[in-house]
C-alpha positions as CSV (number, residue, x, y, z in Angstrom):
1,T,105.4,-198.2,24.9
2,A,104.0,-197.5,28.4
3,I,104.3,-199.9,31.4
4,W,102.1,-199.7,34.7
5,F,103.8,-201.9,37.2
6,A,101.1,-203.2,39.3
7,Q,100.6,-205.4,42.4
8,I,97.3,-207.2,43.1
9,V,96.8,-207.7,46.7
10,G,93.3,-209.1,47.4
11,R,90.9,-206.8,45.7
12,E,93.3,-203.7,45.8
13,I,95.4,-202.9,42.7
14,R,98.6,-201.1,43.7
15,L,100.1,-199.1,40.8
16,I,103.6,-198.9,41.9
17,D,105.6,-197.6,39.1
18,Y,105.5,-196.5,35.5
19,Y,107.8,-196.6,32.7
20,E,107.4,-195.1,29.0
21,A,109.9,-194.9,26.2
22,S,109.8,-194.7,22.3
23,G,112.1,-195.5,19.4
24,V,113.8,-198.5,21.3
25,G,113.5,-202.2,20.8
26,L,111.8,-204.9,22.9
27,D,115.3,-205.7,24.3
28,H,115.4,-202.2,25.9
29,Y,112.2,-202.9,27.8
30,V,113.3,-206.1,29.0
31,A,116.6,-204.8,30.3
32,K,114.6,-202.3,32.0
33,L,112.7,-204.9,33.7
34,R,115.6,-206.8,34.5
35,E,118.1,-204.2,35.5
36,G,118.5,-200.8,37.1
37,H,115.8,-199.5,39.7
38,R,113.1,-202.0,38.7
39,A,115.4,-205.1,39.4
40,R,113.7,-205.3,42.8
41,Y,110.4,-206.3,41.4
42,E,109.4,-209.9,40.9
43,Y,107.0,-210.4,38.0
44,A,104.2,-212.9,37.8
45,E,103.1,-212.0,34.1
46,H,103.1,-209.3,31.7
47,W,99.8,-208.3,30.0
48,L,100.2,-207.2,26.4
49,P,97.6,-205.8,24.0
50,H,96.1,-208.2,21.4
51,D,98.2,-206.6,18.5
52,A,101.2,-208.0,20.2
53,Q,100.4,-211.1,18.3
54,A,100.7,-209.5,15.0
55,K,103.8,-210.7,12.9
56,E,106.4,-207.9,12.0
57,L,107.2,-207.6,8.4
58,G,111.1,-207.3,9.1
59,T,111.5,-210.5,11.3
60,G,108.3,-212.6,10.7
61,K,107.9,-212.8,14.3
62,S,105.3,-211.3,16.7
63,R,106.3,-209.1,19.7
64,E,104.9,-211.8,21.8
65,E,107.2,-214.5,20.3
66,V,110.2,-212.2,20.7
67,L,109.2,-211.5,24.4
68,R,108.8,-215.1,25.0
69,Q,112.2,-215.8,23.6
70,L,113.6,-213.2,25.8
71,G,112.1,-215.1,28.7
72,V,109.2,-212.8,29.6
73,N,105.7,-214.5,30.7
74,I,103.4,-212.9,28.4
75,V,99.5,-213.0,28.7
76,I,97.5,-211.4,25.9
77,A,94.9,-209.2,27.1
78,P,91.3,-209.7,25.7
79,R,90.1,-207.7,22.8
80,L,87.4,-205.2,23.8
81,S,86.2,-202.2,22.2
82,V,87.9,-198.9,23.4
83,D,84.6,-197.9,25.1
84,D,84.4,-201.0,27.0
85,G,88.0,-200.8,27.9
86,I,87.5,-197.2,29.1
87,T,84.6,-198.5,31.2
88,A,86.9,-201.2,32.8
89,S,89.4,-198.6,33.4
90,R,86.9,-196.4,35.3
91,L,85.9,-199.4,37.4
92,L,89.4,-200.2,38.2
93,L,90.6,-196.8,39.3
94,P,88.6,-196.9,42.6
95,K,90.3,-200.1,43.5
96,C,93.8,-198.6,42.9
97,W,96.4,-197.3,45.4
98,I,98.8,-195.3,43.3
99,D,102.3,-194.2,44.2
100,R,102.1,-190.6,43.0
101,E,106.0,-190.1,42.6
102,K,106.8,-193.1,40.6
103,C,103.5,-193.0,38.6
104,Y,103.7,-189.2,38.1
105,A,104.2,-189.6,34.2
106,G,101.5,-192.1,33.9
107,L,98.9,-189.9,36.1
108,N,99.8,-187.0,34.0
109,A,99.0,-189.1,30.8
110,L,95.6,-190.2,32.4
111,R,94.7,-186.5,33.3
112,N,95.4,-185.5,29.7
113,Y,93.5,-188.3,28.0
114,R,90.5,-187.1,26.2
115,A,88.0,-187.3,23.4
116,E,89.0,-185.9,20.0
117,W,87.2,-182.5,19.3
118,D,85.2,-182.3,16.0
119,E,85.7,-178.6,15.0
120,K,83.2,-178.6,12.3
121,R,80.3,-180.1,14.2
122,R,81.6,-178.5,17.5
123,V,81.2,-181.7,19.3
124,L,83.4,-184.4,20.9
125,K,84.1,-187.2,18.7
126,P,83.1,-190.8,19.8
127,R,86.8,-191.9,20.0
128,P,89.8,-190.6,22.3
129,L,92.4,-188.2,20.8
130,H,95.5,-190.1,19.8
131,D,98.3,-188.1,21.2
132,W,101.2,-188.4,23.7
133,S,98.7,-189.1,26.6
134,S,97.0,-192.2,24.8
135,H,100.0,-194.5,25.5
136,G,99.7,-194.3,29.2
137,A,95.9,-194.4,29.1
138,D,95.9,-197.4,26.6
139,A,98.3,-199.2,29.0
140,L,95.8,-198.6,32.0
141,R,93.1,-200.0,29.7
142,Y,95.0,-203.2,29.0
143,L,95.7,-203.4,32.7
144,A,92.0,-203.1,33.4
145,V,90.6,-205.5,30.8
146,S,93.2,-208.1,31.7
147,Y,92.3,-207.8,35.4
148,R,88.7,-208.0,34.6
149,D,89.2,-211.1,32.5
150,R,91.4,-212.8,35.3
151,W,89.4,-212.0,38.2
152,G,85.9,-211.6,36.6
153,D,84.3,-209.2,39.1
154,A,83.9,-206.2,36.7
155,P,81.3,-207.4,34.3
156,Q,78.3,-207.0,36.6
157,M,79.8,-203.6,37.7
158,T,80.0,-202.6,34.2
159,Q,76.3,-203.0,33.7
160,R,75.5,-201.1,36.6
161,Y,78.0,-198.4,35.4
162,R,76.5,-198.3,32.0
163,K,73.0,-197.9,33.4
164,R,74.0,-194.9,35.6
165,Q,75.9,-193.2,32.7
166,R,73.2,-193.6,29.9
167,G,72.5,-190.1,28.3
168,S,76.1,-188.8,29.5
169,S,77.8,-187.0,26.9
170,S,81.2,-186.9,28.4
171,S,83.8,-189.0,26.8
172,A,86.7,-188.1,29.3
173,W,87.5,-190.8,31.7
174,A,90.5,-189.7,33.8
175,Y,90.4,-186.6,36.1
């Protein structure tokens, strides 16, 4: 699980912190949100991917339900294709101010996010490689599509971006 801490001020998105962990329960993340060095933040809402609505076999509850029971204000991100999410992320990044120190691990994930290589055909596959970097990149993608869904200025920009990018073979989106 990767979390980007963002403030939206006018049309600027401030990425002020980043946290990532694995192998722990949702209660761990809620505790991180409420305690420790992140306790100084006041949260409006938390944007989660659409799969947070899936029911867990062990509990019969979704991650969304568990987080709501723990008092977290949840908004489910719209379900878009990975390509549309990458485009939304590309459009979001120029609007961002990023705290390089607190977001170092997240920025490192973005720098290393890349397309999967097809050795047999010697070309990039049409999907991103799923590795350690994809968690931070996916979290930013959900931020981008949620921002776009909430503030609505990206759809027109997305069309312009796609027109400029036709014929481009590059699948990398963060440099």
